[in-house]
N, C-alpha and C positions, 0 to 999 in steps of 0.2 A: 866541799861547800854544802851546807845544809840545804836541802830542797825545800823551797817555800811555796805555799799555795797562794793563789790569787783570790782576793776578796771579791764578792759578787759585784760590788760597786766599781771595781777596777775595770770591768769589761764594757763600760758604757761607751768608751771611745776605741776605735780600731787600733790594732798594733801597727807600729812603724815597720815597713818592709822594704825590700829592694835596696837601692842605692843609698837612701837616707839612713837605713839601718846599718849598712856597712860603714858609713861615715861615723855613726855613733860608736860602733865597736872600736874603730881605729882611734877615735878621740879618747875613749876611756883607756885603751891600751897605752896611749901616749901620755895622757895627762892625769890618769886615774879618775875615780868617781868624784866629781865635783859637788854634786847634789845628792844628798842621802835619799835612800828609798824609804818611803813612808809606810808604816805598818799599822794595822788596826785589828784587834781581836786575834793577834797571832798570824795574820795573813797580810800579804802585800796589798796596800790600798792604792798607792800611787807610785809608779816606777817600774811597771812591768817591762818596759823597753830597756831601762837601765839595768834591771836585774838580768835579763837575757843577755844583754851586751857584756855585762861583767863576766858571766859564765863563758861566753865565747872569747873574751879577751884575756881570760885567766886572771882577773882582778877580783880581790875579795870585796864584796859589797858592804856598805855601811847602812845601818837602819836607824830610823827615828820613829818613835811611836806617836801616833796622833791621839791627842787627849781631849779633843773638842767634842761638841754634841751634834755636829752635822757632817758626818763623814761623806755623805752623798754630795753635798754642795762643795765640800772641800776638794774631792777628787776631780769633779767636773771643772771647777775654777782653775785648778792647777794645770789641767790639760788644755783647757781652752786658751789660756794666756800663752801657752807655748806654741800653739798652732795658728796659722793664718787661715781661718775658715770664714766662709760667707754666712750671712744670716740664714739662708736656706739650708746650708749644710748643718749648721748648729741646730736648726729647728728639727731636722730629721733625726739627729743624734739625741735630741731632747726627748724623743718618743720612748727611748729606752728607760729614761728616768720617770716619765709621766705615770706609768702604771703603779710604781711604788708610791709616788706622791698621792695619787688618787686613793690608794688603799689607806695610806696614813691619814688623809683628810677625812675619809669615811669613818675611821676609828675615832678621830677627834670630834666628828659630828655626833657620833653615838655618845661620847663622853659628855658633850654639851647638853644633848637632849636628856640624858639621864640626870645630869646635875640640875637641869631646870625643873624636873619632876620631883626630885627629892629635896631640892633646896640646898644641895651641897655646893661648896665653893668650886669654881672652875679654875684650874691652874692658869696663872698669868702667862701671857706670851703664846698661848695656843694659836696656831695659824688659822685663817678662815677655813670653814668646813664645807665648801662646795667645790664641785669639779672644775667649774670655770676658773675659780681662783687658784686651784691646783695648777692649772696651766700657766697662770700668771706667775706663780712661784717658780715653776720650772723655767719660765722665761728669765726670771731674775737670776737664777743660778747660772744660766748660759749667757747672760748679758744681752738678751733679746726680748722682744715684747711677747706677752701672752697670746696676742693675736697671731704672731708668726708660728707659735707652737700649735695653736688651733688650726691654722691653715695646713700645716704638715700633717696633723692628725686627720683632717678631712681627706687629704690625699691618700693617706694610709688606709683609712676605713673604706674608701671607695675601691681601692685596689683589692681588698679582701672580700668584697661582695661578689656572690656568684653571678648576679645580674648587673654588676656595676659597669660603668663605661671604662674604656681603656685609658689608664693613667700611668702605666709603667714607664712610658717614654718621658712623661713629665717628671716623675720621681727621679729617673736617671739623670735628667738634665739639671735638676735641683742639686742632686748629690755631687755632680761634677762641678757645680758652681757656675754653669752656663745660664741658668734660668733662676729668677727670683721665686721664692715660695709663694708670694702673693699673686704673682703673674700666673704661676702654675695653677693655683686654686681657681683663679678667674677663668682660665682656659677649661678647667674641669667643669665648672658650673655651666660654661657655654656648651660643652659637649653633652652634658646632662639635659639641658634645655632643648638642644637640637634633636636628641633622641626622643624626648618626650613629645615634641611637636610631630615627629615622624610617626610615632606610635599612635598618637591621638588622631592623626589623619587617616591611618589604616583602620582604627577602631570606629571612627565616625566620619566616613567619607561624605563629601558634599553631595547633596542630591543632584542628579543629572536633570537638566532642563531639556524640554523638547528640542530647543534650538541646538543643543549640543549633540543630539543623535545624528550620525552622519546621513542616514537615509532621509530623515525628516529635513535636514539641512538642504539636501539635494532637491527635494520636492518643493520646498519653499523658494529656493532660487529659481527653479523652473517656472513656478507660478508667477514670480516677479517678472521673469523674462517675457512670459506670455502677455501679462498685463501691459508691459512696456511696449510690445509690438502691436497690440490691438488697434491703437489709433492709426498706425501705418496701414494696416489691412483695411480699415474702414475708408481711409482716404483713397487707397488704391482702387477699392470697389466703386467708390463714388465717381471717380474720373475714368472708370472703364479700363484700368490697366491689365486686369486679368482676362485671359481668353476663356472661352467656355470649358476647355479641357482643364485649365488651371483651377477654375472655380470648382469643377467636379472633384478634382484631386484634393483640393483644400477642404472641401466639405466632408469627404471621406475621412481625411486625417483628423478633422475636428471631432467627428463622431467617435473615432477611436479614442481620442484624448478624453472626451466627455465620459465615455464608458469607463475608462481607467480611473478618472478622477472620482466618479460616482462609486466605483468599487472600493477605492481607497478610502473615501469618506465614510462608507459603511463600515469598513474594517476598523477605522480609527474611532468611530463612535462606539463600537462594541468594546474596544480596548478601554476607552474612556469610562464606560459604565463599570467595568471591572475595577478600575482604579478608584472609583468613588465609594 
């Protein structure tokens, strides 16, 4: 059997492996190759799995040449209709096609710009020439929305940033079909916002108020307690509840408190002057 090469467009979707591939080999061995292998420019465009299975089954493959003008869209549509994939899975696979489409659209854009300057006629049927619409076109090829392609691209771009948030787990869940691509993108945006908020808080911490300093808080609480007890002391002195010894002891303690308060007030004033 002549060895055939695979066209670059044939690599957009992953090969069938494992038990599924074994079933394909056995089916071709038993029933022969029911669907021909498509070729383009002398290479296999669609049918890599059938080609491999034919070799393993010892069956001579049949080929059919693709003569259309959109081999990329053809190979994608042929594979997508054979497989049961979610929108998220298709959107991730579409990223393999998107760079080619973006390059093609940039070329078309250059042609249109050149034509507008020279007055030359622009070929009919040229697709739109901006990247956003390239994503829409990729979505059409895969049977999904351009927004789904854009969501997958956002996840992919974030995963490649050196300072990007962690999205590897989200991409894995989308690839496995467990998570929708739009839900994954929403979670990514949430993570980015949370990190930005944390970074902003570190870069611009809220100014500390006097009331938030532990020592100042203790002093203020102590002063409030003294003010609250003052009427009790006055009432006790008026009715003669304090003995001479108690009065002397209280007077000494009050003198100590007054000296500490005056010293603290002086220190606070000095600090206040430096802050102004």
